[in-house]
C-alpha positions as CSV (number, residue, x, y, z in Angstrom):
1,M,-66.2,-41.2,-25.3
2,E,-67.7,-42.9,-27.5
3,N,-65.9,-44.7,-31.1
4,G,-65.8,-41.5,-33.0
5,G,-66.9,-38.9,-31.0
6,F,-63.9,-37.2,-30.4
7,Y,-63.5,-37.1,-34.3
8,K,-67.6,-36.0,-34.9
9,K,-66.9,-33.3,-31.8
10,Y,-63.5,-31.9,-33.5
11,Q,-64.4,-32.3,-36.8
12,E,-64.3,-29.0,-38.1
13,Y,-61.0,-28.4,-36.8
14,I,-60.0,-31.5,-38.0
15,L,-60.9,-31.0,-41.5
16,F,-59.9,-27.4,-40.7
17,N,-55.9,-28.1,-40.0
18,K,-55.8,-31.0,-42.3
19,N,-56.4,-28.7,-45.2
20,I,-53.8,-26.0,-43.8
21,I,-51.2,-28.6,-43.5
22,I,-51.6,-30.2,-47.2
23,S,-51.5,-26.7,-48.3
24,G,-49.3,-25.7,-46.7
25,I,-46.7,-28.5,-47.8
26,F,-47.7,-27.1,-51.7
27,A,-46.1,-23.4,-50.2
28,F,-43.3,-25.5,-48.5
29,F,-41.7,-27.2,-51.2
30,G,-43.0,-24.5,-53.4
31,G,-40.9,-22.2,-51.1
32,A,-38.0,-24.3,-51.2
33,W,-37.5,-24.2,-54.5
34,F,-37.8,-20.7,-55.3
35,T,-36.0,-19.2,-52.6
36,Q,-33.0,-22.3,-54.1
37,V,-33.5,-20.1,-57.7
38,F,-33.5,-16.9,-56.6
39,A,-30.1,-17.5,-54.7
40,H,-28.5,-18.5,-58.3
41,Y,-29.8,-15.2,-59.2
42,N,-29.7,-12.2,-56.8
43,S,-27.4,-12.8,-53.5
44,N,-29.9,-9.8,-51.4
45,N,-31.2,-12.5,-49.2
46,F,-33.6,-9.8,-47.4
47,V,-35.1,-9.9,-50.6
48,N,-34.9,-13.8,-51.2
49,S,-37.1,-13.9,-47.5
50,L,-39.5,-11.6,-48.6
51,V,-40.6,-12.4,-52.4
52,T,-40.4,-16.8,-51.1
53,L,-43.3,-15.7,-48.4
54,S,-45.0,-14.3,-51.6
55,I,-44.7,-17.1,-53.3
56,E,-45.6,-19.6,-51.0
57,Y,-48.9,-17.7,-50.1
58,G,-48.9,-17.3,-53.9
59,I,-49.8,-21.1,-52.9
60,Y,-51.7,-21.6,-49.5
61,I,-53.8,-18.6,-49.8
62,P,-56.3,-20.1,-53.3
63,L,-55.1,-24.5,-52.1
64,F,-56.1,-23.7,-48.8
65,A,-59.9,-22.0,-50.4
66,L,-60.3,-24.6,-52.3
67,F,-59.9,-27.4,-49.4
68,F,-62.5,-25.2,-47.2
69,Y,-64.9,-25.1,-49.9
70,I,-65.1,-28.0,-50.7
71,D,-64.8,-29.8,-47.1
72,N,-67.2,-26.6,-46.1
73,R,-69.9,-26.4,-49.4
74,K,-72.4,-28.4,-47.7
75,K,-72.5,-26.3,-44.1
76,Y,-74.1,-23.1,-45.9
77,I,-77.0,-24.2,-47.6
78,E,-80.2,-23.5,-45.6
79,H,-81.6,-27.4,-45.5
80,S,-85.6,-26.3,-45.6
81,T,-84.6,-23.7,-48.9
82,G,-81.8,-25.0,-50.7
83,K,-80.1,-21.9,-50.9
84,K,-76.6,-20.4,-49.9
85,D,-76.7,-18.6,-46.9
86,Y,-75.1,-15.6,-47.4
87,G,-75.0,-14.2,-43.6
88,K,-73.4,-16.7,-42.4
89,I,-71.4,-16.9,-45.2
90,K,-70.4,-13.6,-44.6
91,N,-70.4,-13.7,-40.8
92,D,-67.5,-17.2,-41.3
93,I,-65.4,-15.6,-43.7
94,K,-65.1,-12.2,-41.3
95,K,-63.9,-14.7,-38.5
96,L,-61.7,-16.4,-40.9
97,V,-60.4,-12.7,-42.2
98,T,-59.5,-11.8,-38.3
99,A,-58.6,-15.5,-37.4
100,F,-56.1,-15.6,-40.2
101,S,-55.0,-12.3,-39.5
102,I,-53.7,-12.4,-36.2
103,S,-51.9,-16.4,-37.3
104,E,-50.8,-14.4,-40.5
105,V,-49.1,-11.8,-39.2
106,I,-47.0,-14.0,-36.9
107,Y,-45.7,-16.4,-39.2
108,S,-44.8,-13.9,-42.4
109,F,-42.5,-11.4,-39.0
110,A,-40.8,-15.5,-37.6
111,K,-40.3,-16.9,-40.7
112,I,-38.7,-14.0,-43.0
113,T,-36.6,-13.8,-40.1
114,I,-35.8,-17.3,-39.5
115,H,-34.9,-17.1,-42.9
116,Y,-33.2,-14.0,-43.7
117,E,-31.0,-15.2,-40.8
118,L,-30.2,-18.7,-42.0
119,L,-29.2,-16.9,-45.3
120,Q,-27.2,-14.2,-43.2
121,L,-25.1,-17.2,-41.6
122,R,-24.3,-19.5,-44.8
123,I,-25.1,-22.2,-42.9
124,V,-27.6,-24.1,-45.2
125,E,-28.4,-23.7,-48.3
126,P,-31.5,-21.3,-49.5
127,Y,-33.7,-24.7,-49.4
128,Q,-32.6,-25.9,-46.1
129,A,-33.6,-21.9,-44.8
130,S,-36.4,-21.7,-46.5
131,M,-37.8,-25.2,-45.3
132,I,-36.8,-24.7,-41.5
133,G,-37.8,-20.9,-41.5
134,S,-40.6,-22.7,-42.9
135,L,-41.2,-26.2,-40.2
136,I,-40.7,-23.3,-37.3
137,A,-42.9,-20.6,-38.1
138,W,-45.9,-23.7,-38.9
139,V,-45.8,-25.2,-35.3
140,I,-46.3,-20.6,-34.3
141,F,-48.4,-20.6,-36.9
142,L,-51.0,-23.8,-36.2
143,V,-50.6,-23.2,-32.9
144,S,-52.0,-19.8,-33.0
145,I,-54.8,-19.7,-35.3
146,N,-56.0,-22.7,-33.9
147,L,-56.6,-20.4,-30.9
148,S,-57.6,-17.1,-32.5
149,L,-60.1,-19.8,-34.4
150,K,-61.3,-21.1,-30.3
151,A,-61.5,-16.8,-30.2
152,V,-64.0,-15.9,-32.7
153,K,-65.9,-19.3,-32.7
154,L,-66.0,-19.4,-36.2
155,F,-66.4,-23.6,-35.5
156,R,-70.1,-24.1,-33.4
157,P,-69.7,-27.3,-30.4
158,K,-71.5,-30.7,-31.7
């Protein structure tokens, strides 16, 4: 492969994963902080796991959407007219929703299960339970989201 050929060939996947990872880092630390604080006020570990997941999504989804938009805004402009191609936008949103739906269910189940079990065992602090659960669930999520993107053909080959 020529110099820069790998990046050019997989640029959309690389940018997509970069956006997931950056927004995920913010959600990761936000969730860890929240679960630690929440544990001082409520001892229900299952509720802690669920509410922490909601907080993480509240951070992750808007950030990812912003980063994805910034990286892809030119992709949805019709070059000949200079106008937005709403058909292409709608089609890609459907593909994103499909890919994320599958992967987020997998992530949510893994995250809640691991987080809850670690809280129940009381072998780590609540923030550590959140971080460990998130890290393991993220690995699973990254594999599933990339396989899902390939299946729905969000990115066209160059």
